[in-house]
MIDOSE-1310 file (N, C-alpha, C; in nm, 2 decimals, decimal comma, always signed):
residues 94
xxxx	+14,59/+9,35/+2,70/+14,61/+9,28/+2,56/+14,50/+9,21/+2,52; +14,47/+9,22/+2,39/+14,37/+9,16/+2,31/+14,40/+9,03/+2,23; +14,29/+8,98/+2,20/+14,34/+8,81/+2,14/+14,43/+8,83/+2,01; +14,41/+8,95/+1,93/+14,49/+9,01/+1,80/+14,64/+9,00/+1,89
xxxx	+14,67/+9,07/+2,00/+14,81/+9,10/+2,03/+14,83/+8,95/+2,08; +14,76/+8,85/+2,12/+14,84/+8,75/+2,16/+14,85/+8,65/+2,06; +14,76/+8,67/+1,96/+14,81/+8,60/+1,82/+14,92/+8,62/+1,77; +14,96/+8,77/+1,76/+15,09/+8,83/+1,72/+15,21/+8,79/+1,77
xxxx	+15,21/+8,78/+1,93/+15,32/+8,76/+2,00/+15,34/+8,61/+1,99; +15,23/+8,51/+1,97/+15,27/+8,36/+1,96/+15,31/+8,34/+1,82; +15,27/+8,39/+1,72/+15,31/+8,39/+1,58/+15,45/+8,44/+1,58; +15,49/+8,56/+1,63/+15,63/+8,61/+1,61/+15,72/+8,56/+1,69
xxxx	+15,69/+8,46/+1,82/+15,78/+8,35/+1,88/+15,77/+8,24/+1,86; +15,66/+8,18/+1,75/+15,70/+8,03/+1,72/+15,73/+8,03/+1,60; +15,71/+8,15/+1,49/+15,72/+8,14/+1,36/+15,63/+8,07/+1,27; +15,50/+8,05/+1,34/+15,38/+7,98/+1,27/+15,32/+8,09/+1,22
xxxx	+15,23/+8,11/+1,11/+15,16/+8,20/+1,05/+15,03/+8,24/+1,15; +15,02/+8,37/+1,16/+14,88/+8,42/+1,22/+14,75/+8,37/+1,20; +14,73/+8,30/+1,10/+14,63/+8,24/+1,04/+14,59/+8,12/+1,14; +14,73/+8,05/+1,13/+14,68/+7,90/+1,21/+14,69/+7,95/+1,34
xxxx	+14,78/+8,01/+1,41/+14,76/+8,05/+1,57/+14,64/+8,10/+1,59; +14,54/+8,18/+1,52/+14,43/+8,25/+1,53/+14,33/+8,11/+1,55; +14,34/+8,04/+1,46/+14,25/+7,91/+1,44/+14,28/+7,83/+1,59; +14,35/+7,81/+1,60/+14,45/+7,73/+1,72/+14,34/+7,81/+1,85
xxxx	+14,39/+7,92/+1,86/+14,32/+7,98/+1,98/+14,18/+7,99/+1,99; +14,10/+8,00/+1,88/+13,96/+7,99/+1,85/+13,89/+7,83/+1,89; +13,99/+7,76/+1,84/+13,94/+7,61/+1,86/+13,92/+7,59/+2,02; +14,07/+7,64/+2,09/+14,09/+7,63/+2,25/+13,96/+7,70/+2,31
xxxx	+13,92/+7,81/+2,26/+13,82/+7,88/+2,35/+13,69/+7,81/+2,32; +13,65/+7,79/+2,22/+13,54/+7,71/+2,18/+13,51/+7,56/+2,26; +13,64/+7,51/+2,26/+13,68/+7,38/+2,33/+13,62/+7,39/+2,52; +13,67/+7,49/+2,56/+13,66/+7,53/+2,70/+13,52/+7,57/+2,74
xxxx	+13,44/+7,68/+2,61/+13,30/+7,69/+2,64/+13,22/+7,58/+2,61; +13,24/+7,49/+2,52/+13,15/+7,37/+2,52/+13,16/+7,28/+2,65; +13,29/+7,23/+2,70/+13,32/+7,18/+2,82/+13,24/+7,24/+2,93; +13,23/+7,36/+2,95/+13,19/+7,42/+3,07/+13,04/+7,45/+3,07
xxxx	+12,98/+7,45/+2,93/+12,84/+7,43/+2,88/+12,80/+7,27/+2,95; +12,88/+7,20/+2,92/+12,82/+7,03/+2,95/+12,86/+7,03/+3,09; +12,91/+7,11/+3,18/+12,92/+7,11/+3,35/+13,05/+7,04/+3,35; +13,14/+7,01/+3,26/+13,28/+6,98/+3,30/+13,40/+7,10/+3,30
xxxx	+13,42/+7,07/+3,43/+13,58/+7,18/+3,46/+13,68/+7,15/+3,36; +13,77/+7,26/+3,34/+13,89/+7,25/+3,25/+14,01/+7,27/+3,32; +14,09/+7,18/+3,36/+14,23/+7,22/+3,42/+14,33/+7,20/+3,34; +14,41/+7,32/+3,35/+14,53/+7,35/+3,28/+14,65/+7,38/+3,41
xxxx	+14,72/+7,25/+3,39/+14,83/+7,24/+3,50/+14,91/+7,37/+3,48; +14,95/+7,43/+3,59/+15,05/+7,55/+3,60/+15,00/+7,69/+3,56; +14,87/+7,67/+3,52/+14,81/+7,80/+3,44/+14,68/+7,85/+3,55; +14,58/+7,72/+3,54/+14,44/+7,74/+3,64/+14,35/+7,65/+3,58
xxxx	+14,24/+7,69/+3,65/+14,12/+7,59/+3,61/+13,98/+7,69/+3,60; +13,91/+7,63/+3,46/+13,80/+7,69/+3,42/+13,70/+7,59/+3,46; +13,61/+7,66/+3,61/+13,51/+7,57/+3,65/+13,38/+7,65/+3,63; +13,28/+7,54/+3,66/+13,15/+7,63/+3,67/+13,08/+7,61/+3,80
xxxx	+13,06/+7,73/+3,86/+13,02/+7,76/+3,98/+12,85/+7,77/+3,98; +12,80/+7,73/+4,07/+12,63/+7,74/+4,11/+12,63/+7,87/+4,20; +12,55/+7,94/+4,15/+12,48/+8,05/+4,22/+12,34/+7,99/+4,26; +12,33/+8,03/+4,42/+12,19/+7,98/+4,49/+12,10/+8,07/+4,45
xxxx	+11,96/+8,04/+4,48/+11,84/+8,13/+4,45/+11,85/+8,24/+4,54; +11,82/+8,39/+4,49/+11,82/+8,46/+4,60/+11,70/+8,55/+4,56; +11,66/+8,65/+4,63/+11,54/+8,76/+4,64/+11,60/+8,89/+4,59; +11,56/+8,91/+4,49/+11,61/+9,07/+4,45/+11,47/+9,18/+4,45
xxxx	+11,52/+9,29/+4,42/+11,41/+9,41/+4,45/+11,43/+9,49/+4,31; +11,31/+9,49/+4,27/+11,27/+9,60/+4,13/+11,23/+9,78/+4,20; +11,31/+9,81/+4,21/+11,34/+9,94/+4,31/+11,19/+10,01/+4,22; +11,20/+10,05/+4,09/+11,13/+10,12/+4,03/+10,97/+10,10/+4,06
xxxx	+10,95/+9,94/+4,05/+10,80/+9,89/+4,07/+10,81/+9,85/+4,20; +10,88/+9,85/+4,28/+10,88/+9,82/+4,43/+10,82/+9,66/+4,41; +10,88/+9,58/+4,37/+10,83/+9,45/+4,36/+10,98/+9,34/+4,42; +10,94/+9,26/+4,46/+11,02/+9,14/+4,50/+11,03/+9,04/+4,35
xxxx	+11,17/+9,04/+4,34/+11,18/+8,94/+4,23/+11,27/+8,81/+4,28; +11,25/+8,68/+4,22/+11,28/+8,56/+4,27/+11,40/+8,54/+4,15; +11,55/+8,52/+4,17/+11,63/+8,48/+4,09/+11,65/+8,36/+4,10; +11,63/+8,27/+4,03/+11,66/+8,10/+4,06/+11,79/+8,07/+4,03
xxxx	+11,83/+7,94/+4,11/+11,97/+7,91/+4,10/+11,98/+7,87/+3,96; +12,16/+7,91/+3,96/+12,19/+7,92/+3,80/+12,34/+7,91/+3,78; +12,40/+7,83/+3,68/+12,55/+7,81/+3,68/+12,62/+7,97/+3,63; +12,73/+7,98/+3,69/+12,82/+8,08/+3,60/+12,97/+8,02/+3,61
xxxx	+13,02/+8,06/+3,45/+13,18/+8,02/+3,43/+13,27/+8,12/+3,51; +13,38/+8,04/+3,57/+13,47/+8,13/+3,65/+13,60/+8,08/+3,65; +13,72/+8,15/+3,67/+13,86/+8,08/+3,64/+13,91/+8,11/+3,82; +13,99/+8,00/+3,82/+14,07/+7,95/+3,96/+14,21/+7,98/+3,89
xxxx	+14,32/+8,07/+3,94/+14,43/+8,07/+3,86/+14,52/+7,95/+3,97; +14,62/+7,90/+3,92/+14,68/+7,81/+3,98/+14,83/+7,85/+4,07; +14,84/+7,81/+4,15/+14,95/+7,88/+4,28/+15,07/+7,92/+4,21; +15,12/+7,86/+4,12/+15,22/+7,91/+4,05/+15,22/+8,05/+3,96
xxxx	+15,09/+8,05/+3,92/+15,04/+8,19/+3,85/+15,01/+8,27/+3,93; +14,97/+8,26/+4,05/+14,93/+8,34/+4,15/+15,07/+8,42/+4,21; +15,16/+8,33/+4,24/+15,27/+8,36/+4,28/+15,37/+8,45/+4,19; +15,34/+8,44/+4,04/+15,42/+8,49/+3,94/+15,37/+8,64/+3,92
xxxx	+15,23/+8,64/+3,93/+15,15/+8,78/+3,93/+15,20/+8,86/+4,08; +15,19/+8,79/+4,18/+15,23/+8,89/+4,30/+15,34/+8,94/+4,29; +15,45/+8,89/+4,21/+15,59/+8,92/+4,22/+15,61/+9,03/+4,12; +15,48/+9,08/+4,03/+15,48/+9,19/+3,92/+15,54/+9,33/+4,01
xx	+15,65/+9,37/+3,94/+15,68/+9,51/+4,00/+15,57/+9,61/+3,94; +15,55/+9,72/+4,01/+15,45/+9,83/+3,96/+15,53/+9,93/+3,94
């Protein structure tokens, strides 16, 4: 499902025009990105949490030059689904 599909589905089920729905979704995503960039986690009860994880420093290898590279500690965004969400997905029939 794409963002356009989500916008269409919400617009169809709520009766709100697609432009307003798209603007709302864009603002939601921007707010989540800004919050994570500032180190704040975003918690959505019943859905999940957008969190910032810290990856520790590690040594990698450049195979072509046969050299070691140190990758410094850095943050990455992650999503942790809520238990209710996980249970709902587990019960989906294939």
